[in-house]
N, C-alpha and C positions, 0 to 999 in steps of 0.2 A: 454796511454799516460805516458811516465818514464820521470822523469826530475832528474840527477844528481846534489847533492851538491856538492860545493866546494871540491878539491883535496881528493874526494872517501869517506869524511864524511857521506854521507845517499843518497839513494835513495827513491823517492814519486813515486810510482805508480798509475793511475788514471784509472779508468772503465767504458765503458759507455755500456748500453746492451739497445735494444729496448725489449719492454715487448710483443714484437709479439714473438721475437726468445725465451724467456725464463724470468724466475722469478726468483724472490730472492734467493730462495734455489738454481736454477741450475746454480746463477751464484756465491753462494757460493762454492759450490762444484767445478765449473770449477777453481777457484779460488784457491781452497785449491789444488785441483790437479796440479795445475800451477808451484804455490811456491812450491808442493813437489819437482816437477819434476827438476826446477829449482836449486835447493836445493841438491837435492840426486841423478839428472842424472835420473831419475825415478821415477813414481809414483806408489804405492801400491795398490791402488783402480783402477779399471776401472771406465771411466765415461759410462753412462750406456744412450743410446737413447730410453725411450721405447715407445713410443708414438704408432709407427706402430705396433708391437708386439699385445699391450694390444687392440689398436684399428685400425687394416688395412684397412686401405680404401678400399671401392670396386675397382676393376680395371679398370670401365671407370671414375673416378673421377678424373677430370682437375684438379692439384695441383696450377692452377691458378685462382682458382673460389674464388669468395669473401667470407669472414664467415659471413656477411651479406648481403644477397639480397638488391641491391640499390633501391627497390618500394619500402623494408620496414621503411628507415630510410632516414632522410635527412643529410649528412654527413653535411652539412653545422653550422647544426641548434647546439644550446648549451648542454651540455652533461653536468649533474648532477650526481655525484659519491656520495654516503654516504656508511661508516660501522657499521655495529651495533653489538655490543661485549654486552652479558649479559648484555642485557637490558632489557629483558624480566623473568619475573620470571616464575618457575616451576610451580607454579599452574594456571598461564596465559595460560601459553601455552598445559596446560593441556586439557584447557578449548577452546581452541583457534584449538587444535587437532580434538574434540567431535565435533565441528561446520563447520571443511572441512571434515570431514568425509559423501562419499559419496557409494553410492552402487559400481561405478566404483572402489573407493578407499575404503578402510571399515576402514585403519589405516594408515590415514595421517602420512610422516615422522616431527619430527620439522621444518626440511629444507623446507618441501613443506608449511606447515600449517605456517610460518611465510611470509616466500616468497610470499607466495598469499596475506596475509595480507598487505604486504608493498607496492607490486601492488598496490593494490586496494586503496589504502589509495593515491601511488603515484598519480595513474591516478584521483583520486578526485579532489585533491590539483589542479594539470594542468586543468582540465578542470573549476576548479572555478576561476581560471585567466585569461581564455581564449573566447572570445564571441565566437570562432567556434571551437568547440572539434577535437581533429586530433586524429591518433593512435599511439599506443604508443609502446614500445621495451623497456622489460627489460633483461639484460646480470649480472649471477650471474658466481663470480670466485671462486673455494675452490682447498686447496692443496689435493689433493687423497694422497698425501704420505703415508700419516699418516693414512688414511684411508684403505687403503686397504693391505693386507697382503702384507710383504716384498718379498713373493714368485710368487708375480704379478705385483710386481711395488716399485724396488729399492728406499731407502731411500734417493740415492743420484742421482735419472734418474734426465735426464738435459730435460730440452722442458718444453712448456705448453700443458698441457692437456684438449681438450675443445669438449664443443658440442655446438650444440645451442638450444635455447629454444623462439619460436617466437608466440605467441600466437597473432595471426591477427584476430580481433574483431571488427566489426565496429566503428566508432570512439564516437558515441551516444550510445553503448550499455552497457549496465552494465554486469558485472560476479560477482555471488555470490563466497565466498569465496572455497565452494566446490567446484565449476565449474569450477576454477581457476584451484585447485591439479589435476581434471579431463582432465586439458586440460594437 
């Protein structure tokens, strides 16, 4: 939305994106290129849409397919989101990585170990609040722009690079941390 103030004294631009289309980094890249184009007539940096070059979809995959199978999650239920940043001490992470190690994954990453712990704790908390156990789904997002070489993924790439992780276990079964990492 563009709003003009009094006889040319100012302009305000409001932008809204669906997170299904892009994330904050993508929006910033778009707005920077848009402002440069408006000011100079052309942008100096091209915008890169990188998802299909890094993760090309198989030819038989429909673009209409849902990112989450309908039988795994009830879309009418309440969702809880949390962000954990630098909550864990490095010594505790090292200990957790040792516990998460298994024959299948002998050296788990920090993300694998912590994600397994968070999922296990969330599942246990849910179980303690419900009389009837139910299945759970964990979705984890991360910005790959800083984790992949710029030759693979440009820092100004547009869009969300996503993959899915579904740990479908019976609602009443327990997964140990090492089993979650190996799944």
